[in-house]
C-alpha positions as CSV (number, residue, x, y, z in Angstrom):
1,X,75.3,154.9,-150.9
2,X,77.3,153.8,-147.5
3,X,76.4,150.3,-146.1
4,X,75.7,152.3,-142.7
5,X,72.7,154.1,-144.5
6,X,70.6,151.2,-143.8
7,X,71.0,151.3,-140.3
8,X,70.9,155.2,-140.0
9,X,67.9,155.5,-141.5
10,X,66.2,152.9,-138.4
11,X,68.4,155.2,-135.6
12,X,66.7,158.4,-137.4
13,X,63.2,157.1,-137.4
14,X,61.9,154.3,-134.9
15,X,65.2,154.2,-133.1
16,X,65.7,157.9,-132.0
17,X,64.5,158.2,-128.4
18,X,61.5,160.1,-129.0
19,X,60.4,157.6,-131.4
20,X,61.7,154.7,-128.6
21,X,59.7,156.3,-126.2
22,X,56.4,155.8,-128.0
23,X,57.2,152.3,-128.3
24,X,58.1,151.6,-124.8
25,X,54.5,153.5,-123.7
26,X,53.0,150.7,-126.2
27,X,55.1,147.4,-125.8
28,X,53.2,146.3,-123.2
29,X,50.8,143.7,-122.3
30,X,47.1,145.4,-122.7
31,X,45.0,143.6,-119.6
32,X,41.7,144.5,-121.2
33,X,42.2,143.6,-124.7
34,X,44.4,140.8,-123.3
35,X,47.6,140.9,-126.0
36,X,50.5,142.2,-126.3
37,X,49.4,146.1,-127.3
38,X,51.6,146.1,-130.5
39,X,49.8,142.9,-131.4
40,X,46.0,144.9,-131.2
41,X,47.3,147.3,-132.8
42,X,48.2,145.2,-135.8
43,X,44.8,143.3,-135.9
44,X,42.8,147.1,-135.9
45,X,45.6,147.8,-139.1
46,X,44.7,144.4,-140.5
47,X,41.1,144.8,-140.1
48,X,40.9,141.2,-137.9
49,X,39.7,143.5,-134.8
50,X,37.1,146.0,-135.1
51,X,37.4,147.8,-131.3
52,X,39.8,147.4,-129.0
53,X,40.5,150.1,-125.8
54,X,41.3,153.5,-126.2
55,X,45.3,152.7,-125.6
56,X,45.3,150.2,-128.1
57,X,43.5,152.3,-130.7
58,X,45.9,155.4,-130.1
59,X,49.2,152.5,-130.3
60,X,47.8,151.6,-133.7
61,X,47.9,155.3,-135.0
62,X,51.5,154.9,-134.2
63,X,52.1,152.0,-135.7
64,X,50.3,152.7,-138.9
65,X,52.9,155.7,-139.1
66,X,56.1,153.3,-138.7
67,X,54.6,150.7,-141.2
68,X,54.1,153.3,-143.4
69,X,57.2,154.3,-142.9
70,X,59.0,151.1,-143.6
71,X,56.8,150.5,-146.5
72,X,58.7,153.7,-148.0
73,X,61.9,152.7,-147.4
74,X,61.6,148.9,-148.5
75,X,59.1,149.9,-151.0
76,X,56.6,147.4,-149.6
77,X,52.8,148.2,-150.3
78,X,50.1,148.9,-147.6
79,X,48.1,146.0,-149.0
80,X,51.4,143.5,-148.7
81,X,52.1,145.0,-144.9
82,X,48.4,144.2,-144.3
83,X,48.8,140.2,-145.8
84,X,52.2,139.3,-143.9
85,X,50.1,140.6,-140.7
86,X,47.2,138.7,-141.0
87,X,49.3,136.1,-140.0
88,X,49.5,136.0,-135.9
89,X,53.0,135.1,-135.5
90,X,54.2,137.8,-138.3
91,X,52.2,140.2,-135.4
92,X,54.1,138.9,-132.9
93,X,57.4,139.2,-134.1
94,X,56.8,142.5,-135.0
95,X,55.5,143.4,-131.8
96,X,59.2,141.8,-130.1
97,X,60.9,143.7,-133.2
98,X,59.5,146.8,-131.9
99,X,59.8,146.4,-128.2
100,X,63.6,145.1,-128.5
101,X,64.3,148.8,-130.2
102,X,62.2,150.1,-127.3
103,X,64.4,148.3,-124.6
104,X,67.7,148.0,-126.5
105,X,67.7,150.1,-129.3
106,X,69.3,149.9,-133.2
107,X,72.6,148.4,-132.1
108,X,74.7,145.4,-133.6
109,X,73.7,143.0,-133.5
110,X,70.1,143.3,-132.8
111,X,68.4,142.2,-129.2
112,X,64.5,141.4,-129.9
113,X,62.1,142.6,-127.3
114,X,61.7,138.2,-126.4
115,X,63.2,135.3,-127.8
116,X,62.1,135.0,-131.4
117,X,62.2,131.2,-131.1
118,X,62.4,129.3,-128.1
119,X,64.0,125.5,-127.9
120,X,61.5,123.8,-125.6
121,X,62.4,120.2,-124.7
122,X,59.5,119.0,-123.6
123,X,60.7,115.3,-122.7
124,X,63.8,113.7,-122.2
125,X,62.2,110.5,-123.0
126,X,63.1,109.0,-126.1
127,X,63.7,106.5,-128.3
128,X,66.9,106.5,-130.1
129,X,70.5,106.5,-128.1
130,X,72.4,109.2,-130.6
131,X,75.9,109.8,-130.0
132,X,76.3,113.1,-130.0
133,X,72.8,113.6,-128.0
134,X,73.2,117.0,-126.4
135,X,70.5,116.3,-123.2
136,X,71.8,112.7,-122.9
137,X,68.3,111.8,-123.6
138,X,66.5,108.0,-122.9
139,X,63.8,108.4,-119.9
140,X,62.1,111.7,-118.3
141,X,63.0,113.6,-115.7
142,X,61.1,113.2,-112.5
143,X,60.3,116.6,-112.6
144,X,59.4,117.4,-116.3
145,X,56.2,120.2,-116.4
146,X,52.6,118.5,-116.1
147,X,50.5,119.1,-118.9
148,X,49.0,122.3,-116.9
149,X,52.4,123.8,-116.0
150,X,53.4,123.4,-119.7
151,X,50.0,125.0,-120.5
152,X,51.2,128.5,-117.9
153,X,54.6,128.2,-119.8
154,X,52.6,128.6,-123.2
155,X,51.2,131.6,-121.4
156,X,53.8,133.1,-120.7
157,X,55.1,133.3,-123.8
158,X,52.4,134.5,-125.3
159,X,52.3,137.1,-123.2
160,X,55.3,138.9,-124.4
161,X,54.8,138.0,-128.2
162,X,57.4,134.8,-128.5
163,X,56.4,133.7,-131.8
164,X,57.7,130.6,-132.7
165,X,58.1,127.5,-130.0
166,X,59.7,124.5,-131.5
167,X,58.8,121.6,-129.5
168,X,62.4,119.3,-128.8
169,X,63.4,116.7,-126.5
170,X,64.7,113.6,-126.2
171,X,61.7,112.8,-128.3
172,X,58.8,115.6,-128.1
173,X,56.3,112.7,-129.9
174,X,56.8,110.0,-127.1
175,X,55.2,112.6,-124.3
176,X,51.1,111.8,-124.2
177,X,50.1,115.4,-124.2
178,X,52.3,117.0,-126.7
179,X,49.3,117.6,-129.6
180,X,47.2,118.8,-126.4
181,X,50.5,121.4,-125.6
182,X,50.8,122.1,-129.8
183,X,47.5,123.3,-130.2
184,X,47.2,125.4,-127.2
185,X,50.0,127.3,-128.5
186,X,49.0,127.5,-131.8
187,X,45.7,128.6,-131.3
188,X,47.2,131.4,-129.3
189,X,49.0,132.1,-132.7
190,X,52.1,131.0,-132.1
191,X,54.2,129.3,-134.9
192,X,54.4,125.7,-133.5
193,X,57.8,123.2,-134.7
194,X,58.5,120.0,-133.9
195,X,62.2,118.6,-133.8
196,X,61.9,115.0,-134.1
197,X,63.8,112.0,-135.3
198,X,60.9,111.6,-137.6
199,X,61.2,107.4,-136.8
200,X,57.6,107.4,-135.5
201,X,56.0,109.6,-137.8
202,X,53.5,107.6,-139.8
203,X,50.6,108.5,-142.2
204,X,48.8,108.7,-139.3
205,X,50.7,110.7,-137.0
206,X,51.6,113.4,-139.4
207,X,48.1,114.2,-140.2
208,X,47.2,114.2,-136.3
209,X,50.3,116.9,-136.0
210,X,48.9,119.0,-139.1
211,X,45.5,119.2,-136.9
212,X,47.2,119.5,-133.5
213,X,49.1,123.1,-135.5
214,X,51.8,121.7,-135.9
215,X,53.3,123.7,-138.8
216,X,57.2,122.7,-139.1
217,X,59.2,119.5,-138.6
218,X,62.6,119.4,-138.4
219,X,63.4,115.6,-138.6
220,X,67.3,114.5,-138.1
221,X,69.3,112.7,-140.1
222,X,73.1,112.0,-139.7
223,X,73.8,110.2,-143.1
224,X,72.9,109.4,-146.5
225,X,73.1,105.2,-145.7
226,X,71.5,103.1,-142.9
227,X,74.9,102.6,-142.2
228,X,76.0,105.5,-141.2
229,X,72.5,107.3,-139.9
230,X,71.9,104.0,-137.7
231,X,75.5,103.7,-136.2
232,X,75.4,107.5,-135.0
233,X,71.5,106.8,-134.0
234,X,72.6,104.1,-132.0
235,X,69.5,101.5,-133.0
236,X,69.9,99.6,-136.3
237,X,67.2,100.1,-138.3
238,X,65.7,103.5,-138.2
239,X,67.1,104.9,-141.5
240,X,64.2,103.5,-143.2
241,X,61.8,104.6,-140.6
242,X,63.6,108.5,-140.5
243,X,63.1,108.4,-144.4
244,X,59.3,107.3,-143.8
245,X,58.7,109.9,-141.4
246,X,60.6,112.8,-144.1
247,X,58.2,111.4,-146.7
248,X,55.1,111.7,-144.5
249,X,55.8,115.1,-143.5
250,X,56.6,116.2,-147.2
251,X,52.8,114.6,-148.3
252,X,51.0,116.3,-145.3
253,X,52.6,119.7,-146.4
254,X,54.7,120.7,-143.5
255,X,57.6,123.1,-143.9
256,X,60.8,120.3,-143.5
257,X,63.8,121.0,-142.2
258,X,66.4,118.2,-142.2
259,X,69.4,118.4,-139.7
260,X,72.5,117.3,-140.0
261,X,75.4,117.5,-137.5
262,X,78.0,117.2,-139.2
263,X,81.4,115.2,-137.3
264,X,84.0,113.2,-138.7
265,X,81.7,110.1,-138.7
266,X,79.7,111.5,-141.4
267,X,81.0,115.2,-142.9
268,X,81.9,113.6,-146.2
269,X,78.3,112.3,-146.7
270,X,77.1,116.0,-146.4
271,X,76.6,115.9,-150.2
272,X,74.7,113.1,-151.0
273,X,72.6,114.0,-147.9
274,X,72.0,117.3,-149.5
275,X,71.4,115.2,-152.6
276,X,69.0,112.7,-150.8
277,X,67.0,116.2,-149.4
278,X,66.3,117.6,-153.4
279,X,65.1,113.6,-153.8
280,X,62.4,113.9,-150.9
281,X,61.1,117.3,-151.7
282,X,62.2,119.0,-148.1
283,X,62.4,122.9,-147.4
284,X,65.6,122.9,-145.9
285,X,68.5,121.9,-145.1
286,X,70.7,122.7,-141.9
287,X,74.3,121.9,-141.0
288,X,74.6,121.9,-137.3
289,X,77.6,122.6,-135.5
290,X,78.9,119.4,-133.4
291,X,78.7,120.8,-129.5
292,X,80.7,119.0,-126.8
293,X,77.6,118.8,-124.2
294,X,75.2,115.9,-123.0
295,X,76.6,112.7,-124.4
296,X,78.6,114.2,-126.9
297,X,81.4,115.2,-124.3
298,X,82.2,111.4,-125.2
299,X,82.8,111.8,-128.7
300,X,84.0,115.2,-128.6
301,X,87.7,113.1,-130.4
302,X,84.9,113.4,-133.6
303,X,84.5,117.0,-133.7
304,X,85.8,118.7,-137.0
305,X,89.1,120.1,-137.6
306,X,88.6,124.7,-138.1
307,X,90.0,123.1,-141.9
308,X,87.7,120.2,-142.1
309,X,84.7,122.7,-141.0
310,X,85.7,125.4,-143.5
311,X,85.8,123.0,-146.2
312,X,82.0,121.7,-145.4
313,X,80.9,125.7,-145.2
314,X,82.8,126.2,-148.4
315,X,81.1,123.2,-150.1
316,X,77.5,124.3,-148.8
317,X,78.0,127.8,-149.7
318,X,78.7,126.8,-153.4
319,X,76.0,124.4,-153.5
320,X,73.4,127.3,-152.1
321,X,75.0,129.9,-154.9
322,X,74.6,127.5,-157.5
323,X,71.0,126.7,-157.2
324,X,68.6,124.1,-156.1
325,X,65.8,122.7,-154.7
326,X,66.6,122.8,-151.0
327,X,67.8,125.9,-148.8
328,X,70.9,125.3,-147.2
329,X,71.6,126.8,-143.6
330,X,73.8,126.1,-141.1
331,X,74.0,127.2,-137.1
332,X,77.8,127.3,-137.9
333,X,78.1,131.4,-137.5
334,X,81.3,131.4,-139.5
335,X,79.2,130.4,-142.6
336,X,77.9,134.3,-143.1
337,X,82.1,135.0,-142.9
338,X,82.8,132.1,-145.7
339,X,80.0,134.2,-147.4
340,X,81.2,137.3,-147.2
341,X,84.5,136.7,-148.2
342,X,83.5,134.5,-151.0
343,X,81.1,137.0,-152.3
344,X,83.3,140.1,-151.4
345,X,83.4,142.0,-155.3
346,X,79.7,141.3,-155.3
347,X,77.2,144.1,-155.7
348,X,74.4,141.8,-154.1
349,X,74.9,139.1,-151.5
350,X,73.8,136.1,-149.8
351,X,74.7,136.1,-146.4
352,X,73.3,133.7,-143.5
353,X,73.0,135.2,-140.4
354,X,71.7,132.2,-138.4
355,X,69.0,130.7,-139.6
356,X,68.4,133.0,-142.5
357,X,69.7,133.7,-146.0
358,X,68.7,137.0,-146.7
359,X,70.0,138.5,-150.3
360,X,71.7,141.8,-149.7
361,X,72.6,144.9,-152.2
362,X,75.5,146.6,-151.1
363,X,72.8,149.2,-149.7
364,X,71.6,146.8,-147.1
365,X,74.7,145.5,-146.1
366,X,74.5,146.8,-142.6
367,X,71.3,144.7,-142.2
368,X,73.3,141.5,-141.8
369,X,75.3,143.5,-139.0
370,X,71.9,144.1,-137.5
371,X,70.4,140.5,-137.6
372,X,74.0,139.1,-136.5
373,X,75.6,135.7,-136.2
374,X,75.0,133.2,-132.6
375,X,71.4,134.5,-131.5
376,X,71.8,133.1,-128.3
377,X,70.9,134.5,-125.6
378,X,70.1,137.6,-127.7
379,X,67.1,136.0,-131.0
380,X,66.5,132.7,-128.8
381,X,66.8,130.7,-125.7
382,X,66.1,127.4,-124.6
383,X,63.9,125.9,-121.8
384,X,64.6,122.2,-120.5
385,X,61.7,119.8,-119.5
386,X,62.0,120.9,-115.7
387,X,61.2,124.7,-117.1
388,X,65.1,125.6,-116.6
389,X,66.4,128.6,-118.7
390,X,69.2,128.5,-120.7
391,X,70.8,130.5,-123.6
392,X,70.4,128.0,-126.4
393,X,70.1,124.1,-126.2
394,X,73.6,123.3,-126.1
395,X,74.6,125.6,-123.6
396,X,74.1,123.9,-120.9
397,X,74.2,127.2,-118.0
398,X,70.9,127.5,-116.2
399,X,69.7,131.7,-115.8
400,X,66.5,131.0,-114.2
401,X,63.3,128.8,-114.2
402,X,60.5,129.5,-116.2
403,X,58.3,129.1,-112.9
404,X,59.7,130.5,-110.8
405,X,61.5,133.8,-112.3
406,X,59.8,136.3,-114.6
407,X,60.4,135.8,-118.0
408,X,60.3,138.8,-119.4
409,X,62.7,140.4,-116.6
410,X,65.2,137.6,-117.2
411,X,64.9,138.6,-120.6
412,X,66.0,141.8,-120.2
413,X,68.0,142.1,-117.3
414,X,70.0,138.9,-117.1
415,X,73.6,139.1,-116.8
416,X,74.7,136.0,-118.7
417,X,72.3,137.1,-121.4
418,X,73.3,140.4,-121.6
419,X,77.0,139.3,-122.1
420,X,76.3,137.4,-124.8
421,X,74.6,140.4,-126.5
422,X,78.0,142.4,-126.4
423,X,80.4,141.1,-129.5
424,X,82.7,143.8,-128.3
425,X,83.7,141.9,-125.0
426,X,84.6,138.6,-126.6
427,X,87.8,137.6,-126.1
428,X,90.7,136.5,-128.2
429,X,90.6,136.8,-132.1
430,X,86.5,136.4,-131.7
431,X,86.4,139.9,-130.0
432,X,89.1,141.5,-132.7
433,X,87.7,139.8,-135.5
434,X,85.6,142.1,-138.2
435,X,83.2,139.9,-138.8
436,X,82.1,139.4,-135.2
437,X,79.1,141.0,-135.7
438,X,77.8,139.1,-138.8
439,X,79.2,135.8,-137.0
440,X,80.7,135.9,-133.2
441,X,81.8,132.6,-133.5
442,X,79.1,129.8,-131.5
443,X,79.2,130.6,-128.1
444,X,78.0,127.0,-127.0
445,X,81.3,125.7,-128.4
446,X,83.3,128.7,-126.3
447,X,81.7,127.6,-123.3
448,X,81.5,123.6,-124.0
449,X,85.4,123.1,-124.3
450,X,86.5,126.4,-122.7
451,X,83.9,126.4,-119.9
452,X,84.1,130.6,-120.7
453,X,81.3,131.3,-123.0
454,X,83.2,134.7,-124.1
455,X,86.0,132.8,-125.2
456,X,86.9,132.2,-128.6
457,X,84.9,129.5,-130.7
458,X,88.1,126.8,-131.3
459,X,86.2,125.8,-134.2
460,X,86.8,129.0,-136.3
461,X,89.9,128.8,-138.9
462,X,90.5,132.2,-138.1
463,X,91.9,130.7,-134.5
464,X,94.2,128.3,-135.8
465,X,97.4,130.3,-135.0
466,X,96.2,130.9,-131.3
467,X,94.9,127.2,-130.7
468,X,97.0,125.5,-133.2
469,X,95.4,122.7,-135.5
470,X,93.0,121.4,-132.9
471,X,93.3,117.4,-132.3
472,X,90.5,115.7,-131.1
């Protein structure tokens, strides 16, 4: 079977014009049932809901047919389907996928009907002074959203079936109403994450987080020693508090992700940080790209060279393939290209596709092109404390404001977001690269270094001939 067959099946089934017309008719908010019609249909399908309006009942028949096709194609039983979609965030996720197909078709890479993930800087108040902070955080903005305004934002995100909200900052745990907001989002069926420096997470705070609906914690750790971490974070003594916070989150049963921004300060310690992650019992280690924005502009000379980044990604790939207790990911979209080049002659390939490491046979390889690399503006977006909407937290280009703009219309029609979704209009090597649908380069880095979000990513080793070795 050719690698294109998977996408051909999708195009022939749910991606054909007739099916997309049906999907468009049901991928909308139902005022009577007060949810996205696809979510209501899935509640009927799983037995969670017993009754609904006539249109939502008709939608359930369409969704049942789609799920039956999917279960036959991918070998998933009906009971497994119903088990998965008993989770409200999974229902929102499928609603977003099907809405994306209805609106944008089966394209490479895929564009979801609403962001799968919204990273929301809920405040710029912070208790640390990190050298690389993209938000230049320290004190709150004068016009940060109030509690009621923030709840209205959650309502808007729920209305378009956003499955995941990650509350970030600054330090989100210093905001007094943070748990009121996480609980409000959780009660709407949204999967709630918090990105934190971990220093404030005592045992009692971890329990409070769990009770307030938080399910996922991302904790920043930029060194395997106090010397490295404290230097990067700007305050002595925070390493021990961060490690304590990680342990408390693990003990409380959160899904724990350790995030490390790789720079010249610490990249040689990355293997030791992964070792520490295994010792601590966390779920994920994620190597973050350095992006020259916020305070990061002032330390751009400590960005990795293309060769250094390539070596870090190769080492991480080797570590992932050799197995271990911790799943390894990276926000560097080149991670997928490194994996494909390494595994080129193997029938089974694990392909990192930006926050996800699916193992795919040669028959399903085209799915990794479908999922795609850099997801800013097509799979996720960011919201600032004042409601400004940006393609990514590392990408300070305002495309709208959640208080003032129709979020759904902006996601569909904004010209910047449309550009970011089209990997064929990228400039330089990124636009010609055979891996552009798997990778596409980091658009935030392109913007940070050149001011042009369509420019080539200067961190990729494949761009060295154009740029020369980058001296920073």
